[in-house]
Backbone as a ProteinNet text record, in pm:
[ID]
protein_1_A
[PRIMARY]
MLSRIFNWIVLVPLALIGIGFAVANRQWITVSLDPFNRAHPYIKADMPLWALFFCGVFVGIFAGWMVAWAGNRKYRKATRDAKMELVRTQQQFERDKREMARQAIVPRQDATL
[TERTIARY]
1616.6	1684.2	1617.1	1581.5	1517.9	1381.4	1310.1	1179	1192.3	1298.3	1319.3	1345	1425.1	1452.4	1323.3	1242.7	1114	1024.6	1019.6	937.6	980.9	1108.4	1155.9	1141.7	1163.7	1162.1	1020.6	932.2	799.6	689.3	682.2	567.8	568.1	682.2	686.5	642.8	692.9	640.9	491.1	443.2	298.9	219.1	268.8	200.5	199	309.1	313.6	218	209.3	114.1	-28.9	-57.4	-191.3	-226.8	-132.2	-156.1	-178.6	-98.8	-118.7	-254.3	-297.9	-430.4	-539.6	-526.4	-627.5	-634.6	-520.3	-518.8	-575.9	-547.6	-593.5	-742.3	-802.6	-943.2	-1025.6	-1028.5	-1102.2	-1248.4	-1290.3	-1428.7	-1523.8	-1642.6	-1742	-1826.7	-1862.2	-1948.7	-2062	-2169.9	-2282.2	-2280.1	-2270.8	-2273.8	-2415.5	-2481.8	-2620.4	-2627	-2703.9	-2725	-2865.3	-2933	-3068.7	-3064.4	-3065.5	-3053.1	-3182	-3294.9	-3423.1	-3466.1	-3424.2	-3465.5	-3339.7	-3293.8	-3169.4	-3188	-3307.1	-3330.3	-3330.3	-3398.2	-3407.7	-3381	-3255.5	-3225	-3262.3	-3302.9	-3342.9	-3219.7	-3114.6	-2990.6	-2879.9	-2819.9	-2710.7	-2614.3	-2493.6	-2391.8	-2309.2	-2285	-2198.3	-2061.3	-1959.4	-1823.3	-1723.2	-1601.9	-1498.2	-1458.8	-1414	-1377.4	-1266	-1169.7	-1059.6	-1108.5	-1211.1	-1264.5	-1328.3	-1400.7	-1460.3	-1350.4	-1245.7	-1134.8	-1069.4	-1035.6	-968.2	-1060.5	-1189.4	-1283.6	-1284.4	-1282.7	-1276.6	-1148.9	-1037.9	-910.2	-915.8	-965.8	-971.8	-1068.2	-1181.9	-1275.6	-1210	-1136.1	-1066.1	-959.9	-885.2	-783.9	-850.5	-958.7	-1029.1	-1088.2	-1147.6	-1204.8	-1094.8	-981.3	-869.7	-818.8	-813.2	-771	-868.3	-998.7	-1099.7	-1090	-1070.2	-1058.7	-933.3	-822.3	-699.1	-716	-781.7	-805.3	-892.2	-997.4	-1085.6	-1012.9	-927.7	-853.9	-751	-703.6	-603.8	-666.3	-795.1	-866	-808.1	-778.8	-729.8	-591.5	-509.4	-377.2	-387.6	-479.9	-500.5	-551.6	-642.4	-694.8	-584.4	-499.9	-389.4	-293.4	-265.8	-178.6	-241.6	-369.3	-440.5	-440.2	-466.1	-465.8	-326.9	-223.2	-86.4	-50.2	-93.7	-66.9	-136.9	-262.7	-335.8	-268.8	-223.4	-154.4	-23.9	47.6	171	143.5	40.1	5.1	-32.4	-112.6	-150.1	-27.3	63.8	184.9	271.8	285.1	363.7	300.3	167.7	99.8	117.7	107.4	127.1	270.5	366.4	506.2	526.8	469.1	483.2	417.8	301.2	235.4	322.2	375.8	460.6	587.6	644.1	765.4	737.6	624.2	587.8	562.3	495.5	465.9	594.9	687.6	815.6	894	889.9	959.7	894.8	764	693.2	723.3	737.2	758.3	905.6	991.9	1135.2	1173.6	1255.9	1301.6	1431.3	1430.8	1548.9	1632.7	1758.7	1840.8	1864.4	1858.7	1880.2	2028.2	2057.5	2195.4	2232.9	2341.7	2386.8	2467.3	2424.4	2486.1	2619.5	2650.5	2773.9	2895.8	2881.1	2997.2	3067.5
3506.1	3631.5	3746.6	3720.8	3824.9	3862.5	3763.1	3794.2	3882.2	3863.2	3949.9	4093.5	4108.7	4243.1	4306.1	4227.5	4276.2	4319.1	4238.6	4273.1	4405.3	4423.8	4545.6	4668.4	4653.5	4769.3	4809	4712.4	4742.2	4726.7	4610.9	4582.6	4662.1	4683.2	4759.2	4904.4	4975	5110.4	5112.1	5012.4	5006.2	4986.4	4903.4	4882.8	5012	5084.1	5211.2	5313.7	5318.1	5408.9	5369.7	5239.8	5192.7	5227.2	5212.2	5248.1	5398.1	5476.4	5621.7	5661.2	5595.5	5622.2	5588.8	5475.5	5434.9	5533.1	5581.6	5675.8	5810.9	5854	5984.8	5985.8	5870.6	5864.1	5782.1	5828.5	5757.6	5798.3	5900.4	5945.3	5838.4	5833	5733.3	5787.2	5699.7	5735.7	5634.7	5674	5583.5	5540.7	5411.7	5355.6	5305.8	5362.8	5327.6	5253.3	5145.6	5069.2	5091.4	5193.3	5225.8	5360.1	5361.1	5487.3	5569.5	5513.8	5582.9	5656.8	5613.9	5676.7	5717.9	5838.8	5884.3	5922.4	5964.1	6006.6	5887.3	5779.8	5660.1	5537.1	5510.1	5397.8	5263.7	5171.4	5038.2	4956.2	4966.3	4894.4	4998	5000	5093.5	5031.6	5083.2	5037.8	5157.9	5168.9	5273.4	5211.2	5274.5	5221.7	5333.7	5313.9	5413.5	5412.2	5525.5	5537.2	5440.3	5420.2	5329.5	5186.3	5146.4	5010.5	4992.3	5093.6	5087	5075.8	5153.1	5149.3	5011.5	4958	4828.2	4714.4	4726.4	4625.6	4627.1	4744.7	4754.9	4695.3	4719.3	4662	4509.5	4455.7	4309.9	4247.3	4312.3	4260.6	4262.8	4367.2	4374.7	4267.4	4242.1	4136.1	4001	3975.8	3847.9	3832	3938	3931.1	3906	3969.8	3945.9	3803.5	3749.9	3611.4	3516.2	3542.3	3456	3462	3579.6	3593.5	3521.2	3536	3466.8	3315.9	3270.6	3127.3	3072.2	3143.9	3099.4	3103.3	3199.2	3209.7	3099.4	3041.8	2935.1	2796.8	2790	2662	2566.1	2615.4	2526.6	2471.7	2548.8	2499.3	2394.1	2413.7	2312.7	2183.3	2194	2075.1	2004.9	2080.3	2019.8	1947.5	2005.8	1941.6	1814	1819.4	1701.4	1590.6	1626.1	1527.4	1467.3	1550.4	1500.4	1403.8	1433	1342.5	1209.2	1213.1	1088.4	1007.8	1073.4	1004.6	943	1013	959.9	834.1	836.9	719.6	603.1	629.3	522.4	465.3	551.3	505.6	422.5	465.5	388.3	252.1	247.9	120.4	29	83.8	4.1	-47.9	34.1	-8	-124.7	-114.6	-223.4	-351.2	-339.9	-458.5	-520.6	-436.4	-487.1	-551.4	-493.4	-548.2	-686	-699	-829.2	-931.9	-889.7	-980.1	-1025.2	-933.9	-970.2	-1065.8	-1044.9	-1134.3	-1272.7	-1276.2	-1404.2	-1479.9	-1408.4	-1472.6	-1494.6	-1450	-1462	-1608.7	-1639	-1776.2	-1793.1	-1888.1	-1916	-2019.2	-1989.1	-2087.9	-2213.4	-2329.3	-2455.4	-2475.8	-2539.7	-2574.4	-2698.4	-2690.3	-2804.2	-2898.6	-3024.6	-3122.4	-3173.6	-3150	-3205	-3119.3	-3006.6	-2921.2	-2966.4
16011.7	16039.3	15965.2	15839.7	15759.6	15816.7	15872.5	15929.4	16053.6	16130.5	16247.3	16204.5	16101.6	16050.2	15999.8	15927.2	15877.8	15993.6	16099.2	16215.6	16277.2	16294.8	16359.3	16270.7	16141.7	16052.7	16011.7	15993.2	15939.3	16043.2	16107.7	16194	16324.4	16382.7	16508.4	16486.9	16384.8	16362.2	16329.1	16253.7	16226.3	16354.4	16444.3	16571.9	16653.8	16653.7	16726.9	16666.7	16535.1	16469.6	16505	16506.1	16543.1	16686.3	16777.1	16917.1	16929.8	16859	16860.3	16805.2	16698.4	16641.9	16742.6	16811.2	16908.9	17025.6	17071.4	17183.9	17141.1	17018.7	16972.2	16937.7	16913.1	16871	16969.4	17092.8	17196.6	17205.7	17132.1	17143.1	17087.9	17147.7	17109.4	16995.3	16904.4	16792.2	16785.2	16718.3	16696.1	16550.4	16530.6	16395.6	16372.2	16272.4	16242.7	16110.4	16109	15986.5	15930.4	15979.8	15934.3	15861.5	15727.9	15655.2	15651.8	15693.2	15679.7	15805.3	15921.7	16047	16123.5	16096.1	16158	16304.2	16342.2	16480.4	16575.5	16536.7	16620.3	16533.1	16505.5	16416.1	16478.8	16393.2	16437.5	16477.5	16397.9	16426.6	16444.5	16562.8	16588.1	16687.8	16687.2	16781.3	16823.6	16952.1	17005.7	17031.6	16975.8	16991.2	16972.8	17023.4	16998.6	16850.9	16803.3	16662.5	16624.7	16714.5	16683	16666	16741	16727.3	16590.4	16544.2	16410.9	16304.8	16320	16224.4	16221.1	16338.3	16341.7	16299.4	16327	16276	16123.5	16065.6	15919.8	15863.3	15930.7	15885.9	15893.1	16002.8	16017.2	15917.6	15893.7	15793	15654.8	15624.5	15496.1	15481.6	15587.3	15583	15562.8	15635.5	15622.5	15483	15429.5	15294	15190.6	15205.4	15114.2	15122.9	15244.6	15262.4	15193.5	15208	15145.1	14993	14937	14791.2	14741.7	14812.4	14772.8	14783.9	14889.8	14908.4	14796.1	14760.9	14652.9	14518.7	14498.3	14372.8	14354.1	14462.6	14454.4	14450.9	14430.1	14428.9	14324.8	14205.3	14099.3	14132.9	14203.3	14241.2	14351.7	14445.4	14548.5	14487.1	14388.9	14321.6	14244	14174.7	14099.6	14193.7	14308.7	14406.5	14459	14490.4	14539.5	14434.4	14307.9	14199.7	14180.1	14188.9	14172.9	14285.6	14407.6	14519.6	14498.9	14453.2	14428.6	14317.7	14212.6	14103.2	14152.4	14239.2	14295.3	14376.6	14458.3	14538.9	14448	14344.6	14250.8	14181	14140.4	14072.5	14166	14291.1	14387.1	14412.7	14425.1	14445.6	14325.2	14205.3	14084.2	14077.1	14114.6	14115.2	14210.8	14329.7	14427.1	14376	14312.2	14254.9	14146.2	14058.6	13950.5	14005.4	14109.3	14169.1	14229.9	14299.3	14355.9	14246.2	14140	14028.6	13960.1	13940.2	13878	13967.6	14097.2	14189.4	14188	14174.2	14171.3	14042.5	13933.3	13804	13771.6	13857.3	13828.7	13816.7	13718	13696.3	13773.2	13861.3	13941.5	13866.2	13836.5	13764	13848.9	13783.9	13854.9	13880.4	13989.4	14021.6	13940.4	13869.7	13788.6	13878.1	13884.8	13974	13922.4	13796.1	13739.5	13770.9	13822.7	13850	13968.1
[MASK]
+++++++++++++++++++++++++++++++++++++++++++++++++++++++++++++++++++++++++++++++++++++++++++++++++++++++++++++++++

């Protein structure tokens, strides 16, 4: 329920602002990656301004995701190690349980009763 409220209050207005930005900035621009030859750049791309903006946003989101993922490496390793230790402990418990059952002394039935 809270996520629906979040979607309506935050994400829908952001989407409308993004659509408005895209409609208002439809002019085409040339993006050049050659700083030395401005007249005839070696690497260039023609695209609408809104596409450049949204590409930058997506690259930023992806870069942030990668940094967060790399930063959580130690927690993922700790979780993996804890799972392996749990499996080892469960296996040891099962071995010990079988061994105890095998070594259990069964009381003899007394025939004089």
